Biopython code that builds the backbone (N, CA, C, O; Angstrom):
import numpy as np
from Bio.PDB.StructureBuilder import StructureBuilder

atoms = [
    (1, "ASP", "N", (50.527, -0.490, 17.139)),
    (1, "ASP", "CA", (49.978, 0.236, 17.228)),
    (1, "ASP", "C", (49.613, 0.201, 15.724)),
    (1, "ASP", "O", (50.380, -0.437, 15.003)),
    (2, "ILE", "N", (48.222, 0.984, 14.985)),
    (2, "ILE", "CA", (48.053, 1.145, 13.450)),
    (2, "ILE", "C", (47.907, 2.219, 13.501)),
    (2, "ILE", "O", (46.981, 2.512, 14.258)),
    (3, "ILE", "N", (48.610, 3.433, 12.829)),
    (3, "ILE", "CA", (48.696, 4.452, 12.713)),
    (3, "ILE", "C", (48.327, 4.955, 10.848)),
    (3, "ILE", "O", (48.968, 4.485, 9.908)),
    (4, "ASN", "N", (46.947, 6.181, 10.658)),
    (4, "ASN", "CA", (47.159, 6.375, 9.431)),
    (4, "ASN", "C", (46.738, 7.949, 9.169)),
    (4, "ASN", "O", (45.843, 8.299, 9.937)),
    (5, "ARG", "N", (46.937, 8.410, 8.760)),
    (5, "ARG", "CA", (46.840, 9.717, 8.259)),
    (5, "ARG", "C", (45.739, 10.006, 6.425)),
    (5, "ARG", "O", (46.166, 11.016, 5.864)),
    (6, "PRO", "N", (45.450, 9.835, 6.224)),
    (6, "PRO", "CA", (44.677, 9.734, 4.751)),
    (6, "PRO", "C", (44.642, 11.217, 4.669)),
    (6, "PRO", "O", (44.533, 11.442, 3.464)),
    (7, "THR", "N", (44.682, 12.555, 5.421)),
    (7, "THR", "CA", (44.937, 13.858, 4.938)),
    (7, "THR", "C", (46.140, 14.374, 6.206)),
    (7, "THR", "O", (46.608, 13.696, 7.121)),
    (8, "GLU", "N", (46.441, 16.020, 5.797)),
    (8, "GLU", "CA", (47.499, 16.357, 6.255)),
    (8, "GLU", "C", (47.277, 17.009, 7.595)),
    (8, "GLU", "O", (48.083, 17.279, 8.486)),
    (9, "ARG", "N", (44.971, 17.331, 7.441)),
    (9, "ARG", "CA", (44.086, 17.429, 9.505)),
    (9, "ARG", "C", (43.800, 16.156, 9.874)),
    (9, "ARG", "O", (43.187, 15.920, 10.914)),
    (10, "ILE", "N", (44.249, 15.155, 8.997)),
    (10, "ILE", "CA", (43.209, 13.964, 9.995)),
    (10, "ILE", "C", (44.538, 12.600, 9.994)),
    (10, "ILE", "O", (45.290, 12.203, 9.104)),
    (11, "ARG", "N", (44.394, 12.291, 11.076)),
    (11, "ARG", "CA", (45.261, 10.793, 11.231)),
    (11, "ARG", "C", (44.482, 10.079, 12.657)),
    (11, "ARG", "O", (44.161, 10.568, 13.740)),
    (12, "GLN", "N", (44.376, 8.882, 12.159)),
    (12, "GLN", "CA", (43.732, 8.043, 12.614)),
    (12, "GLN", "C", (44.799, 6.831, 13.305)),
    (12, "GLN", "O", (45.888, 6.512, 12.829)),
    (13, "ARG", "N", (43.914, 6.038, 15.048)),
    (13, "ARG", "CA", (45.890, 4.793, 14.869)),
    (13, "ARG", "C", (44.272, 4.348, 16.204)),
    (13, "ARG", "O", (43.148, 4.600, 16.637)),
    (14, "LEU", "N", (45.890, 3.271, 16.209)),
    (14, "LEU", "CA", (44.979, 1.998, 16.864)),
    (14, "LEU", "C", (44.898, 1.335, 17.574)),
    (14, "LEU", "O", (43.721, 0.996, 17.445)),
    (15, "SER", "N", (45.369, 0.663, 18.535)),
    (15, "SER", "CA", (46.112, 0.540, 18.992)),
    (15, "SER", "C", (45.420, -0.723, 20.389)),
    (15, "SER", "O", (44.384, -0.824, 21.045)),
    (16, "PHE", "N", (46.944, -1.598, 20.246)),
    (16, "PHE", "CA", (45.622, -2.828, 21.244)),
    (16, "PHE", "C", (47.205, -2.979, 22.391)),
    (16, "PHE", "O", (48.397, -2.960, 22.085)),
    (17, "SER", "N", (46.553, -3.118, 23.681)),
    (17, "SER", "CA", (47.493, -3.477, 24.364)),
    (17, "SER", "C", (47.452, -4.571, 25.357)),
    (17, "SER", "O", (46.247, -4.791, 25.476)),
    (18, "LYS", "N", (48.119, -5.418, 26.174)),
    (18, "LYS", "CA", (47.602, -6.674, 26.882)),
    (18, "LYS", "C", (49.254, -6.727, 27.845)),
    (18, "LYS", "O", (50.411, -6.927, 27.476)),
    (19, "THR", "N", (48.501, -6.381, 29.469)),
    (19, "THR", "CA", (49.565, -6.172, 30.305)),
    (19, "THR", "C", (49.591, -6.611, 31.539)),
    (19, "THR", "O", (48.383, -6.798, 31.684)),
    (20, "ALA", "N", (50.207, -7.009, 32.841)),
    (20, "ALA", "CA", (50.560, -7.296, 33.549)),
    (20, "ALA", "C", (50.955, -6.181, 35.068)),
    (20, "ALA", "O", (52.105, -5.814, 35.311)),
    (21, "GLU", "N", (49.653, -5.772, 35.990)),
    (21, "GLU", "CA", (49.590, -4.700, 36.224)),
    (21, "GLU", "C", (49.592, -5.460, 38.208)),
    (21, "GLU", "O", (48.779, -6.346, 38.471)),
    (22, "LEU", "N", (50.542, -4.958, 39.289)),
    (22, "LEU", "CA", (50.304, -4.677, 40.189)),
    (22, "LEU", "C", (48.831, -4.739, 40.927)),
    (22, "LEU", "O", (48.037, -3.906, 40.490)),
    (23, "GLY", "N", (48.493, -5.330, 41.653)),
    (23, "GLY", "CA", (46.325, -5.441, 41.875)),
    (23, "GLY", "C", (46.386, -4.642, 42.918)),
    (23, "GLY", "O", (47.444, -4.137, 43.294)),
    (24, "TYR", "N", (44.918, -4.395, 43.654)),
    (24, "TYR", "CA", (44.387, -3.417, 44.614)),
    (24, "TYR", "C", (43.837, -4.791, 44.731)),
    (24, "TYR", "O", (43.395, -5.540, 43.859)),
    (25, "LEU", "N", (44.037, -5.034, 46.710)),
    (25, "LEU", "CA", (42.909, -6.159, 46.622)),
    (25, "LEU", "C", (42.899, -7.539, 45.889)),
    (25, "LEU", "O", (41.962, -8.318, 45.715)),
    (26, "SER", "N", (44.271, -7.625, 45.489)),
    (26, "SER", "CA", (44.337, -9.048, 44.759)),
    (26, "SER", "C", (45.694, -9.010, 44.547)),
    (26, "SER", "O", (46.220, -8.072, 45.145)),
    (27, "ASN", "N", (46.809, -10.013, 43.610)),
    (27, "ASN", "CA", (48.671, -9.831, 43.616)),
    (27, "ASN", "C", (48.962, -8.596, 42.519)),
    (27, "ASN", "O", (49.549, -7.517, 42.602)),
    (28, "PHE", "N", (48.052, -9.506, 41.146)),
    (28, "PHE", "CA", (47.565, -8.330, 40.201)),
    (28, "PHE", "C", (46.132, -8.906, 39.381)),
    (28, "PHE", "O", (45.113, -9.494, 39.744)),
    (29, "TYR", "N", (46.832, -8.224, 37.671)),
    (29, "TYR", "CA", (45.592, -8.316, 36.978)),
    (29, "TYR", "C", (45.844, -7.848, 35.883)),
    (29, "TYR", "O", (45.986, -6.654, 35.622)),
    (30, "ASP", "N", (45.934, -8.951, 34.997)),
    (30, "ASP", "CA", (46.090, -8.443, 33.435)),
    (30, "ASP", "C", (44.795, -7.405, 32.951)),
    (30, "ASP", "O", (43.587, -7.409, 33.187)),
    (31, "LEU", "N", (45.489, -6.729, 32.341)),
    (31, "LEU", "CA", (44.951, -5.946, 31.168)),
    (31, "LEU", "C", (44.513, -6.113, 29.594)),
    (31, "LEU", "O", (45.360, -6.481, 28.780)),
    (32, "TYR", "N", (43.630, -5.929, 29.328)),
    (32, "TYR", "CA", (43.781, -6.117, 27.780)),
    (32, "TYR", "C", (43.033, -4.975, 26.909)),
    (32, "TYR", "O", (41.826, -4.797, 27.077)),
    (33, "HIS", "N", (43.548, -4.435, 26.253)),
    (33, "HIS", "CA", (43.402, -2.841, 25.605)),
    (33, "HIS", "C", (43.132, -2.639, 24.164)),
    (33, "HIS", "O", (43.916, -2.830, 23.235)),
    (34, "VAL", "N", (41.653, -2.139, 24.104)),
    (34, "VAL", "CA", (41.745, -1.909, 22.737)),
    (34, "VAL", "C", (41.788, 0.080, 22.674)),
    (34, "VAL", "O", (41.433, 1.025, 23.379)),
    (35, "GLU", "N", (42.168, -0.058, 21.928)),
    (35, "GLU", "CA", (41.660, 2.269, 21.169)),
    (35, "GLU", "C", (41.960, 2.773, 20.115)),
    (35, "GLU", "O", (43.019, 2.900, 19.501)),
    (36, "TYR", "N", (40.299, 3.233, 19.835)),
    (36, "TYR", "CA", (40.853, 4.063, 18.595)),
    (36, "TYR", "C", (41.011, 5.323, 18.727)),
    (36, "TYR", "O", (40.396, 5.650, 19.742)),
    (37, "SER", "N", (41.746, 6.657, 18.017)),
    (37, "SER", "CA", (41.179, 8.367, 18.667)),
    (37, "SER", "C", (41.221, 8.445, 17.065)),
    (37, "SER", "O", (40.922, 7.347, 16.596)),
    (38, "LEU", "N", (41.431, 9.165, 16.325)),
    (38, "LEU", "CA", (41.214, 10.797, 15.052)),
    (38, "LEU", "C", (41.239, 11.785, 15.655)),
    (38, "LEU", "O", (40.293, 12.151, 16.353)),
    (39, "ASP", "N", (42.410, 12.483, 15.509)),
    (39, "ASP", "CA", (42.600, 13.958, 14.981)),
    (39, "ASP", "C", (42.514, 14.070, 14.311)),
    (39, "ASP", "O", (42.581, 13.386, 13.290)),
    (40, "TRP", "N", (42.101, 16.020, 14.784)),
    (40, "TRP", "CA", (41.658, 16.538, 13.048)),
    (40, "TRP", "C", (42.261, 17.252, 13.699)),
    (40, "TRP", "O", (42.284, 17.217, 14.930)),
    (41, "ASN", "N", (42.862, 18.036, 12.990)),
    (41, "ASN", "CA", (43.325, 19.242, 12.511)),
    (41, "ASN", "C", (42.894, 21.157, 12.214)),
    (41, "ASN", "O", (43.556, 21.977, 11.579)),
    (42, "VAL", "N", (41.304, 21.396, 13.100)),
    (42, "VAL", "CA", (40.539, 21.547, 12.304)),
    (42, "VAL", "C", (41.193, 23.107, 12.202)),
    (42, "VAL", "O", (40.836, 23.778, 11.233)),
    (43, "ARG", "N", (42.020, 23.630, 13.046)),
    (43, "ARG", "CA", (42.792, 25.724, 12.065)),
    (43, "ARG", "C", (44.160, 24.427, 12.203)),
    (43, "ARG", "O", (44.196, 23.197, 12.229)),
    (44, "GLU", "N", (45.218, 25.614, 12.269)),
    (44, "GLU", "CA", (47.116, 25.281, 12.285)),
    (44, "GLU", "C", (46.812, 24.883, 13.404)),
    (44, "GLU", "O", (47.004, 23.672, 13.521)),
    (45, "LYS", "N", (46.231, 25.601, 14.710)),
    (45, "LYS", "CA", (47.027, 25.224, 15.723)),
    (45, "LYS", "C", (45.673, 24.451, 16.703)),
    (45, "LYS", "O", (45.654, 25.121, 17.736)),
    (46, "THR", "N", (44.963, 23.746, 16.770)),
    (46, "THR", "CA", (43.823, 22.292, 16.872)),
    (46, "THR", "C", (43.906, 22.193, 16.786)),
    (46, "THR", "O", (44.777, 22.324, 15.925)),
    (47, "THR", "N", (43.072, 20.812, 17.563)),
    (47, "THR", "CA", (43.252, 19.739, 17.429)),
    (47, "THR", "C", (41.279, 18.828, 18.316)),
    (47, "THR", "O", (40.886, 18.976, 19.473)),
    (48, "ILE", "N", (40.772, 18.239, 17.490)),
    (48, "ILE", "CA", (39.696, 18.409, 18.122)),
    (48, "ILE", "C", (40.411, 16.539, 17.871)),
    (48, "ILE", "O", (40.980, 16.006, 16.919)),
    (49, "ARG", "N", (39.885, 15.891, 19.653)),
    (49, "ARG", "CA", (39.685, 13.698, 18.963)),
    (49, "ARG", "C", (39.549, 13.375, 20.148)),
    (49, "ARG", "O", (39.981, 13.532, 21.290)),
    (50, "PRO", "N", (38.522, 12.674, 19.283)),
    (50, "PRO", "CA", (37.352, 11.747, 19.234)),
    (50, "PRO", "C", (37.995, 10.533, 19.202)),
    (50, "PRO", "O", (38.720, 9.980, 18.375)),
    (51, "THR", "N", (37.265, 10.030, 21.065)),
    (51, "THR", "CA", (38.364, 8.837, 21.334)),
    (51, "THR", "C", (37.916, 7.378, 21.746)),
    (51, "THR", "O", (37.953, 7.322, 22.975)),
    (52, "PHE", "N", (37.486, 6.109, 21.170)),
    (52, "PHE", "CA", (36.763, 4.749, 21.926)),
    (52, "PHE", "C", (38.274, 4.127, 22.174)),
    (52, "PHE", "O", (39.433, 4.148, 21.758)),
    (53, "PHE", "N", (37.323, 3.513, 23.240)),
    (53, "PHE", "CA", (38.000, 2.093, 24.124)),
    (53, "PHE", "C", (36.622, 0.902, 24.909)),
    (53, "PHE", "O", (35.446, 0.602, 25.113)),
    (54, "TYR", "N", (38.820, 0.537, 25.126)),
    (54, "TYR", "CA", (37.568, -1.034, 25.431)),
    (54, "TYR", "C", (38.210, -2.085, 26.581)),
    (54, "TYR", "O", (39.440, -2.060, 26.643)),
    (55, "GLU", "N", (37.816, -2.610, 27.103)),
    (55, "GLU", "CA", (39.280, -3.123, 28.152)),
    (55, "GLU", "C", (38.562, -3.694, 29.127)),
    (55, "GLU", "O", (37.770, -3.212, 29.938)),
    (56, "TYR", "N", (39.032, -5.043, 28.897)),
    (56, "TYR", "CA", (39.184, -6.655, 29.525)),
    (56, "TYR", "C", (40.071, -6.444, 30.684)),
    (56, "TYR", "O", (41.154, -5.997, 30.306)),
    (57, "TYR", "N", (39.989, -6.631, 32.157)),
    (57, "TYR", "CA", (40.738, -7.172, 32.614)),
    (57, "TYR", "C", (40.155, -8.053, 34.121)),
    (57, "TYR", "O", (38.986, -8.115, 34.503)),
    (58, "LYS", "N", (41.876, -8.925, 35.055)),
    (58, "LYS", "CA", (41.110, -10.429, 35.163)),
    (58, "LYS", "C", (41.751, -10.078, 36.459)),
    (58, "LYS", "O", (42.940, -9.779, 36.344)),
    (59, "THR", "N", (41.293, -10.041, 37.591)),
    (59, "THR", "CA", (42.044, -10.308, 39.363)),
    (59, "THR", "C", (42.461, -11.176, 38.816)),
    (59, "THR", "O", (42.271, -11.674, 37.707)),
    (60, "SER", "N", (43.548, -11.537, 40.275)),
    (60, "SER", "CA", (44.831, -12.880, 40.151)),
    (60, "SER", "C", (44.066, -13.518, 42.096)),
    (60, "SER", "O", (43.970, -12.479, 42.750)),
    (61, "GLY", "N", (43.730, -14.396, 42.730)),
    (61, "GLY", "CA", (43.528, -15.122, 44.002)),
    (61, "GLY", "C", (41.796, -15.227, 43.763)),
    (61, "GLY", "O", (41.126, -15.083, 42.741)),
    (62, "PRO", "N", (41.496, -15.468, 44.855)),
    (62, "PRO", "CA", (40.567, -15.971, 45.045)),
    (62, "PRO", "C", (40.006, -15.278, 45.478)),
    (62, "PRO", "O", (40.473, -14.458, 46.268)),
    (63, "GLY", "N", (38.011, -15.359, 44.923)),
    (63, "GLY", "CA", (36.563, -14.396, 44.071)),
    (63, "GLY", "C", (37.716, -13.468, 43.153)),
    (63, "GLY", "O", (37.713, -12.251, 43.338)),
    (64, "ALA", "N", (38.790, -14.119, 42.072)),
    (64, "ALA", "CA", (38.598, -12.981, 40.968)),
    (64, "ALA", "C", (37.808, -12.527, 40.328)),
    (64, "ALA", "O", (37.083, -13.213, 39.607)),
    (65, "GLU", "N", (37.684, -10.373, 40.476)),
    (65, "GLU", "CA", (36.802, -10.277, 39.499)),
    (65, "GLU", "C", (37.332, -10.189, 38.479)),
    (65, "GLU", "O", (38.550, -10.128, 38.312)),
    (66, "GLU", "N", (36.359, -10.165, 37.512)),
    (66, "GLU", "CA", (36.863, -9.858, 35.892)),
    (66, "GLU", "C", (35.442, -8.663, 35.587)),
    (66, "GLU", "O", (34.303, -8.682, 36.054)),
    (67, "ALA", "N", (36.274, -7.433, 34.359)),
    (67, "ALA", "CA", (34.745, -6.532, 33.878)),
    (67, "ALA", "C", (36.031, -6.605, 32.794)),
    (67, "ALA", "O", (37.209, -6.878, 32.567)),
    (68, "HIS", "N", (34.353, -5.968, 32.204)),
    (68, "HIS", "CA", (34.619, -4.626, 30.698)),
    (68, "HIS", "C", (33.963, -3.628, 30.974)),
    (68, "HIS", "O", (32.780, -3.401, 31.228)),
    (69, "ARG", "N", (35.418, -2.712, 30.849)),
    (69, "ARG", "CA", (35.172, -1.119, 30.163)),
    (69, "ARG", "C", (35.321, -0.633, 30.081)),
    (69, "ARG", "O", (36.426, -0.265, 30.477)),
    (70, "PHE", "N", (33.800, 0.883, 28.908)),
    (70, "PHE", "CA", (33.678, 0.831, 27.278)),
    (70, "PHE", "C", (33.548, 2.047, 27.407)),
    (70, "PHE", "O", (32.412, 2.296, 27.812)),
    (71, "GLY", "N", (34.291, 3.138, 27.230)),
    (71, "GLY", "CA", (34.341, 3.868, 27.491)),
    (71, "GLY", "C", (35.042, 5.503, 26.239)),
    (71, "GLY", "O", (36.246, 5.566, 25.992)),
    (72, "ALA", "N", (34.363, 6.238, 25.844)),
    (72, "ALA", "CA", (34.419, 7.043, 24.772)),
    (72, "ALA", "C", (34.971, 9.158, 25.078)),
    (72, "ALA", "O", (35.521, 8.775, 26.110)),
    (73, "ALA", "N", (35.109, 9.957, 25.076)),
    (73, "ALA", "CA", (36.318, 10.874, 24.992)),
    (73, "ALA", "C", (36.477, 12.140, 23.658)),
    (73, "ALA", "O", (36.922, 12.466, 22.557)),
    (74, "LEU", "N", (35.936, 12.362, 24.490)),
    (74, "LEU", "CA", (36.344, 13.514, 23.943)),
    (74, "LEU", "C", (37.326, 14.821, 23.740)),
    (74, "LEU", "O", (36.573, 15.768, 23.969)),
    (75, "GLY", "N", (38.828, 15.434, 23.379)),
    (75, "GLY", "CA", (38.801, 16.303, 23.274)),
    (75, "GLY", "C", (38.870, 17.609, 22.435)),
    (75, "GLY", "O", (38.104, 17.662, 21.473)),
    (76, "ILE", "N", (39.687, 18.670, 22.670)),
    (76, "ILE", "CA", (40.257, 19.439, 22.038)),
    (76, "ILE", "C", (41.697, 20.163, 23.337)),
    (76, "ILE", "O", (41.939, 20.097, 24.543)),
    (77, "TYR", "N", (42.244, 20.751, 22.189)),
    (77, "TYR", "CA", (43.428, 20.851, 22.083)),
    (77, "TYR", "C", (43.948, 22.231, 21.442)),
    (77, "TYR", "O", (43.569, 22.512, 20.304)),
    (78, "HIS", "N", (44.871, 23.166, 22.191)),
    (78, "HIS", "CA", (45.316, 24.372, 21.110)),
    (78, "HIS", "C", (46.462, 23.943, 21.538)),
    (78, "HIS", "O", (46.667, 23.241, 22.529)),
    (79, "VAL", "N", (47.658, 24.613, 20.352)),
    (79, "VAL", "CA", (48.929, 24.877, 21.074)),
    (79, "VAL", "C", (49.300, 26.781, 21.138)),
    (79, "VAL", "O", (49.844, 27.590, 20.386)),
    (80, "PHE", "N", (48.849, 26.807, 22.061)),
    (80, "PHE", "CA", (49.304, 28.733, 21.659)),
    (80, "PHE", "C", (51.160, 28.597, 21.182)),
    (80, "PHE", "O", (51.631, 29.174, 20.202)),
    (81, "THR", "N", (51.907, 27.775, 22.066)),
    (81, "THR", "CA", (53.024, 28.474, 21.606)),
    (81, "THR", "C", (53.562, 27.280, 21.656)),
    (81, "THR", "O", (52.925, 26.358, 22.166)),
    (82, "ASP", "N", (55.114, 27.039, 21.021)),
    (82, "ASP", "CA", (55.887, 26.059, 21.034)),
    (82, "ASP", "C", (55.978, 24.933, 22.323)),
    (82, "ASP", "O", (56.558, 23.847, 22.336)),
    (83, "ASN", "N", (55.435, 25.392, 23.062)),
    (83, "ASN", "CA", (55.160, 25.039, 24.747)),
    (83, "ASN", "C", (54.566, 24.747, 26.055)),
    (83, "ASN", "O", (54.605, 24.110, 27.108)),
    (84, "PHE", "N", (53.876, 25.796, 25.165)),
    (84, "PHE", "CA", (52.365, 25.360, 26.428)),
    (84, "PHE", "C", (50.985, 25.419, 25.528)),
    (84, "PHE", "O", (50.388, 26.408, 25.104)),
    (85, "THR", "N", (50.686, 24.017, 25.385)),
    (85, "THR", "CA", (49.379, 23.184, 24.757)),
    (85, "THR", "C", (48.502, 23.187, 25.808)),
    (85, "THR", "O", (48.686, 22.424, 26.757)),
    (86, "VAL", "N", (47.215, 24.232, 25.754)),
    (86, "VAL", "CA", (46.245, 23.767, 27.025)),
    (86, "VAL", "C", (45.196, 22.813, 26.025)),
    (86, "VAL", "O", (45.184, 23.144, 24.840)),
    (87, "GLY", "N", (44.072, 21.326, 26.548)),
    (87, "GLY", "CA", (43.306, 20.664, 26.484)),
    (87, "GLY", "C", (41.457, 20.712, 27.455)),
    (87, "GLY", "O", (41.182, 21.301, 28.500)),
    (88, "LEU", "N", (40.860, 20.145, 26.868)),
    (88, "LEU", "CA", (39.631, 20.493, 26.986)),
    (88, "LEU", "C", (39.231, 18.884, 26.864)),
    (88, "LEU", "O", (39.087, 18.286, 25.797)),
    (89, "ASP", "N", (39.121, 18.451, 27.877)),
    (89, "ASP", "CA", (38.636, 17.099, 27.789)),
    (89, "ASP", "C", (37.122, 16.808, 29.044)),
    (89, "ASP", "O", (36.813, 17.099, 30.200)),
    (90, "TYR", "N", (36.278, 15.674, 27.238)),
    (90, "TYR", "CA", (35.518, 14.805, 28.629)),
    (90, "TYR", "C", (35.218, 13.345, 28.597)),
    (90, "TYR", "O", (34.919, 13.106, 27.427)),
    (91, "ARG", "N", (35.165, 12.489, 29.147)),
    (91, "ARG", "CA", (35.130, 10.884, 28.724)),
    (91, "ARG", "C", (33.722, 10.864, 30.019)),
    (91, "ARG", "O", (33.053, 11.685, 30.648)),
    (92, "TYR", "N", (33.873, 9.046, 29.851)),
    (92, "TYR", "CA", (32.470, 8.594, 30.225)),
    (92, "TYR", "C", (33.041, 7.656, 29.933)),
    (92, "TYR", "O", (33.785, 7.755, 28.958)),
    (93, "LEU", "N", (32.945, 6.325, 30.651)),
    (93, "LEU", "CA", (33.295, 4.878, 31.097)),
    (93, "LEU", "C", (32.404, 4.347, 31.435)),
    (93, "LEU", "O", (31.804, 5.174, 32.122)),
    (94, "VAL", "N", (31.409, 2.719, 31.412)),
    (94, "VAL", "CA", (30.922, 2.644, 32.188)),
    (94, "VAL", "C", (31.836, 0.790, 32.318)),
    (94, "VAL", "O", (32.374, 0.074, 31.474)),
    (95, "LYS", "N", (31.599, 0.653, 33.803)),
    (95, "LYS", "CA", (32.226, -0.299, 34.187)),
    (95, "LYS", "C", (31.254, -1.932, 34.485)),
    (95, "LYS", "O", (30.876, -2.213, 35.622)),
    (96, "ASP", "N", (31.065, -2.547, 33.682)),
    (96, "ASP", "CA", (30.755, -3.849, 33.940)),
    (96, "ASP", "C", (31.893, -4.932, 34.740)),
    (96, "ASP", "O", (33.096, -5.132, 34.576)),
    (97, "SER", "N", (30.941, -5.461, 35.605)),
    (97, "SER", "CA", (31.858, -5.944, 36.849)),
    (97, "SER", "C", (31.307, -7.310, 36.922)),
    (97, "SER", "O", (30.420, -7.401, 36.073)),
    (98, "ASN", "N", (31.563, -9.213, 38.054)),
    (98, "ASN", "CA", (31.161, -9.863, 38.068)),
    (98, "ASN", "C", (31.030, -10.046, 38.692)),
    (98, "ASN", "O", (30.469, -11.135, 38.813)),
    (99, "GLN", "N", (31.476, -8.957, 40.445)),
    (99, "GLN", "CA", (31.297, -8.021, 40.905)),
    (99, "GLN", "C", (30.496, -8.206, 41.206)),
    (99, "GLN", "O", (29.776, -8.483, 40.247)),
    (100, "ASN", "N", (29.601, -8.298, 42.795)),
    (100, "ASN", "CA", (28.027, -7.657, 43.030)),
    (100, "ASN", "C", (28.748, -5.657, 44.133)),
    (100, "ASN", "O", (29.593, -5.277, 44.944)),
    (101, "GLY", "N", (27.388, -5.044, 43.130)),
    (101, "GLY", "CA", (28.622, -3.237, 44.701)),
    (101, "GLY", "C", (29.843, -2.718, 43.064)),
    (101, "GLY", "O", (30.223, -1.548, 43.009)),
    (102, "ALA", "N", (30.168, -3.464, 42.227)),
    (102, "ALA", "CA", (31.676, -2.997, 40.897)),
    (102, "ALA", "C", (30.699, -2.467, 39.775)),
    (102, "ALA", "O", (31.080, -3.139, 38.817)),
    (103, "ASP", "N", (30.167, -2.055, 39.534)),
    (103, "ASP", "CA", (29.805, -1.993, 38.297)),
    (103, "ASP", "C", (29.024, 0.500, 38.912)),
    (103, "ASP", "O", (28.394, 1.161, 39.737)),
    (104, "TYR", "N", (29.891, 0.578, 37.539)),
    (104, "TYR", "CA", (29.600, 1.379, 37.335)),
    (104, "TYR", "C", (29.433, 2.649, 36.761)),
    (104, "TYR", "O", (29.625, 2.099, 35.677)),
    (105, "TYR", "N", (29.280, 3.674, 36.495)),
    (105, "TYR", "CA", (29.598, 4.680, 35.320)),
    (105, "TYR", "C", (29.936, 5.873, 35.634)),
    (105, "TYR", "O", (29.299, 6.617, 36.379)),
    (106, "GLN", "N", (30.999, 6.126, 35.058)),
    (106, "GLN", "CA", (31.440, 7.597, 35.328)),
    (106, "GLN", "C", (31.812, 8.908, 34.092)),
    (106, "GLN", "O", (32.322, 8.711, 32.989)),
    (107, "ASN", "N", (31.432, 10.091, 34.603)),
    (107, "ASN", "CA", (31.699, 11.700, 33.632)),
    (107, "ASN", "C", (33.186, 12.337, 34.624)),
    (107, "ASN", "O", (33.488, 12.893, 35.680)),
    (108, "LEU", "N", (33.679, 11.833, 33.523)),
    (108, "LEU", "CA", (35.350, 13.173, 33.733)),
    (108, "LEU", "C", (35.098, 14.447, 33.090)),
    (108, "LEU", "O", (34.808, 14.535, 31.897)),
    (109, "GLY", "N", (35.149, 14.910, 33.459)),
    (109, "GLY", "CA", (35.852, 16.911, 32.702)),
    (109, "GLY", "C", (37.516, 16.827, 33.312)),
    (109, "GLY", "O", (37.899, 16.499, 34.435)),
    (110, "MET", "N", (38.238, 17.220, 32.212)),
    (110, "MET", "CA", (39.318, 17.215, 31.993)),
    (110, "MET", "C", (39.868, 19.308, 31.777)),
    (110, "MET", "O", (39.226, 20.163, 31.167)),
    (111, "LEU", "N", (40.674, 19.417, 32.234)),
    (111, "LEU", "CA", (41.292, 20.625, 32.120)),
    (111, "LEU", "C", (42.561, 21.192, 31.468)),
    (111, "LEU", "O", (42.977, 22.331, 31.677)),
    (112, "SER", "N", (43.096, 20.352, 30.716)),
    (112, "SER", "CA", (45.141, 20.031, 30.825)),
    (112, "SER", "C", (45.422, 21.263, 30.340)),
    (112, "SER", "O", (44.964, 22.063, 29.523)),
    (113, "LEU", "N", (47.021, 21.082, 31.694)),
    (113, "LEU", "CA", (47.986, 22.368, 30.534)),
    (113, "LEU", "C", (49.519, 21.710, 30.985)),
    (113, "LEU", "O", (50.143, 21.428, 32.008)),
    (114, "TYR", "N", (49.728, 21.652, 28.937)),
    (114, "TYR", "CA", (51.016, 21.205, 28.891)),
    (114, "TYR", "C", (51.682, 22.046, 29.059)),
    (114, "TYR", "O", (51.268, 23.134, 28.658)),
    (115, "TYR", "N", (53.218, 21.995, 29.813)),
    (115, "TYR", "CA", (54.639, 22.832, 29.255)),
    (115, "TYR", "C", (55.468, 22.081, 28.935)),
    (115, "TYR", "O", (55.626, 21.092, 29.651)),
    (116, "LYS", "N", (56.403, 22.276, 27.619)),
    (116, "LYS", "CA", (57.341, 21.783, 27.844)),
    (116, "LYS", "C", (58.561, 22.835, 27.757)),
    (116, "LYS", "O", (58.534, 23.856, 27.070)),
    (117, "PHE", "N", (60.306, 22.151, 29.073)),
    (117, "PHE", "CA", (61.165, 22.818, 28.856)),
    (117, "PHE", "C", (62.019, 22.224, 28.287)),
    (117, "PHE", "O", (63.057, 22.798, 27.960)),
]
sb = StructureBuilder()
sb.init_structure("model")
sb.init_model(0)
sb.init_chain("A")
sb.init_seg("    ")
for serial, (resi, resn, name, xyz) in enumerate(atoms, 1):
    if name == "N":
        sb.init_residue(resn, " ", resi, " ")
    sb.init_atom(name, np.array(xyz, "f"), 0.0, 1.0, " ", f" {name:<3s}", serial, name[0])
structure = sb.get_structure()
């Protein structure tokens, strides 16, 4: 992770990762992930977070799948108390695979409720 805070209200994060995970219909897959996000505190307790990411993965075994996923997300989060935060997110994702019929795009909306004990 590389984190930069150019101002009191803005924080940037660039992350890179490589993982090997258990696969679905394969033994495992290698996943490479790159992500950039920006946290902008528009008010004292409200943050807007745009995020952009890219993933590449390859599964093991015969007929291995190789795929690229590109995505962008936009979230807004508000801290109501030290223990309770509400978030609203939208995410768009495109997958490009070497397997027939495995390409897709996804629109996802999420409402998140966070509570710290």
